[in-house]
Structures are given as C-alpha cells and as structure tokens.
C-alpha positions in Angstrom: -17.9 22.8 -11.5 -15.3 24.5 -9.3 -16.9 22.9 -6.2 -16.3 19.4 -7.6 -12.8 20.3 -8.7 -11.9 21.7 -5.3 -13.3 18.6 -3.6 -11.4 16.3 -6.0 -8.2 18.3 -5.2 -8.8 17.8 -1.4 -9.3 14.1 -2.0 -6.1 14.0 -4.0 -4.1 15.8 -1.3 -5.7 13.5 1.3 -4.7 10.4 -0.7 -1.1 11.8 -1.1 -1.0 12.5 2.6 -2.0 8.9 3.5 0.6 7.5 1.0 3.3 9.6 2.5 2.3 8.6 6.0 2.4 4.9 5.1 5.7 5.2 3.3 7.1 7.1 6.2 6.0 4.4 8.7 7.7 1.8 6.5 10.8 3.9 6.0 11.0 4.5 9.8 10.7 0.8 10.5 13.6 0.1 8.0 15.7 2.8 9.7 15.8 0.6 12.8 17.4 -2.3 11.0 19.5 -0.7 8.2 21.8 2.2 7.7 23.9 3.6 4.9 23.5 5.8 1.9 20.3 4.1 0.5 18.2 4.6 3.7 19.6 8.2 4.1 18.6 9.0 0.5 15.1 7.5 1.0 14.7 9.4 4.3 15.7 12.7 2.6 13.3 12.0 -0.3 10.5 11.2 2.2 11.2 14.4 4.0 10.8 16.4 0.8 7.7 14.5 -0.2 6.1 15.4 3.2 7.0 19.0 2.7 5.3 18.9 -0.8 2.1 17.5 0.8 2.1 19.5 4.1 2.6 23.0 2.8 -0.4 23.0 0.4 -2.6 21.5 3.1 -2.0 24.4 5.4 -4.3 26.4 3.1 -7.2 24.3 4.4 -6.7 25.3 8.0 -9.6 27.5 9.1 -8.7 30.7 11.0 -5.1 29.9 11.6 -5.0 29.2 15.3 -8.2 27.1 15.3 -6.4 24.2 13.7 -6.6 22.3 16.9 -10.4 22.4 16.9 -10.3 21.3 13.3 -8.1 18.4 14.1 -10.3 17.4 17.1 -13.3 17.4 14.8 -11.9 14.1 13.3 -12.7 10.8 14.9 -11.1 10.5 18.3 -8.8 7.6 17.3 -7.6 9.7 14.4 -6.6 12.8 16.1 -5.1 11.0 19.1 -3.0 8.8 16.7 -1.9 12.0 14.9 -0.8 13.7 18.1 0.8 10.5 19.3 2.9 10.3 16.1 3.8 13.9 16.5 4.9 13.4 20.1 6.9 10.2 19.1 8.7 12.1 16.3 9.5 15.0 18.7 10.8 12.6 21.4 13.0 10.8 18.9 14.4 14.1 17.7 15.2 15.3 21.2 16.7 12.0 22.2 19.0 12.0 19.1 20.0 15.6 19.9 20.8 14.7 23.5 22.4 11.3 22.8 23.8 11.6 19.3 25.0 8.4 17.7 25.8 10.2 14.4 27.8 13.4 14.0 24.6 15.3 13.3 21.0 14.2 14.2 19.8 16.1 11.1 21.4 13.5 8.8 20.2 10.5 10.9 17.6 8.5 8.9 15.7 7.7 12.1 15.2 11.4 12.9 14.5 12.3 9.3 11.9 9.6 9.0 10.2 10.0 12.4 10.0 13.8 12.8 7.7 14.4 9.8 5.3 11.5 10.7 3.3 13.6 13.2 3.1 16.6 10.9 1.9 14.4 8.1 -0.7 12.8 10.3 -2.0 16.2 11.5 -2.2 17.3 7.9 -4.4 14.3 7.1 -6.7 15.3 10.0 -6.9 18.9 8.7 -7.8 17.7 5.2 -10.2 15.1 6.5 -12.0 17.8 8.5 -12.1 20.1 5.5 -13.6 17.4 3.3 -15.2 14.8 5.4 -16.5 16.9 8.3 -17.4 19.9 6.1 -15.3 22.2 8.3 -15.0 24.6 5.4 -18.0 25.9 3.5 -17.9 25.8 -0.3 -16.5 29.3 -0.8 -13.8 28.7 1.8 -13.0 25.4 0.2 -12.6 26.9 -3.2 -10.4 29.7 -1.9 -8.2 27.3 0.1 -7.8 25.1 -3.0 -6.7 28.1 -5.1 -4.2 29.1 -2.4 -3.0 25.5 -2.2 -2.4 25.3 -6.0 -0.4 28.5 -5.8 1.7 26.9 -3.0 2.3 23.8 -5.2 3.4 26.1 -8.0 6.0 27.7 -5.8 7.1 24.3 -4.6 7.6 23.2 -8.2 9.6 26.2 -8.9 11.8 25.6 -5.9 12.2 21.8 -5.9 11.8 21.3 -9.6 14.7 23.6 -10.4 12.7 26.1 -12.5 14.3 29.0 -10.7 17.1 30.8 -12.6 20.6 29.6 -11.8 21.6 32.9 -10.3 19.3 32.6 -7.3 21.4 32.3 -4.2 20.9 29.2 -2.1 19.5 27.1 -5.0 21.9 24.3 -5.9 22.0 23.1 -9.5 
C-alpha cells in the first residue's frame, strides 16, 4: 500500500515539475516581449511554484553528491536539455548582473523566469530516475517520499502563512 502511495506521489511531483517547466518556458518567452507589473507578478509566482516543487524533490536524490549520476541515468536528450537550460539560466543571470537594464536584476522578469528553468529541469531528471529508472529501491523511495511530505508541510507553513505573526521576517 505504501509502495503504491509513494510511487503515486513521485508521479504527482513529476507532473507538477513538468507543468512548472512548461509554464516557465511560456513565461520566459513572454518576458522577451512584455514588461510591467503583470509579468513581474507572474515571474515571482513562477519562482515560488518552482521552489515548492524543487525542495520536496531533493529528498529523492540518492547519496547527496551522486545526483549527477542520477541525472545522467535519464535518456541522454533529457539530461543534456536539463543541463542546457541550467546553463542558459545562469548565463542570462550573469549577463543581467554585468549589463543591467533594470535597477536590480533580481526583479527583472527575464532573470526570475530563466534562472529556475534549469533547476526545474534537473529536478524532473531526478524524479524520473527515482521513478522510471528505479534508481531508488522501495525502502528508499518510501523514506524519500516521507521526507518530501515533511518538506511540503514546512513549505505550507512558510508560504501559506500558517506561522504566527510574531515570527521575524514573515510578512503578513
């Protein structure tokens, strides 16, 4: 029972990862042609959505530093595309820092929409390896799913505003 539940949870995270990646690509394409408060709001919302998907997926990395092997266990086109998206987002970020068009590159929708793309793609590779390539055995998968659910609970407490109002740094 828990095996199926853990696998369904990985598929759910994988689906959310694909949705956030696709929405990030669309948002990034729009950031070339538009500017203003709407695109900035959407870019910030996308960034938060990627954080909500990426952090729980870190639980599915095997042995911490072996994540590169886990990513490379995916089909070659998949991990090369993920690394390409990561490099693209990093280059856009560096270019916006070196040649700023806005007062701060952190608030630039192009940076906010491009930088997380690679991390989102790498997360998809990690989840694909955990589920599709059976990189994790059943016990490791259940343990990772439990840790991931705890991470989501912490994220809900932080982003959902469930923390008490007296916590410093949490805006209400």
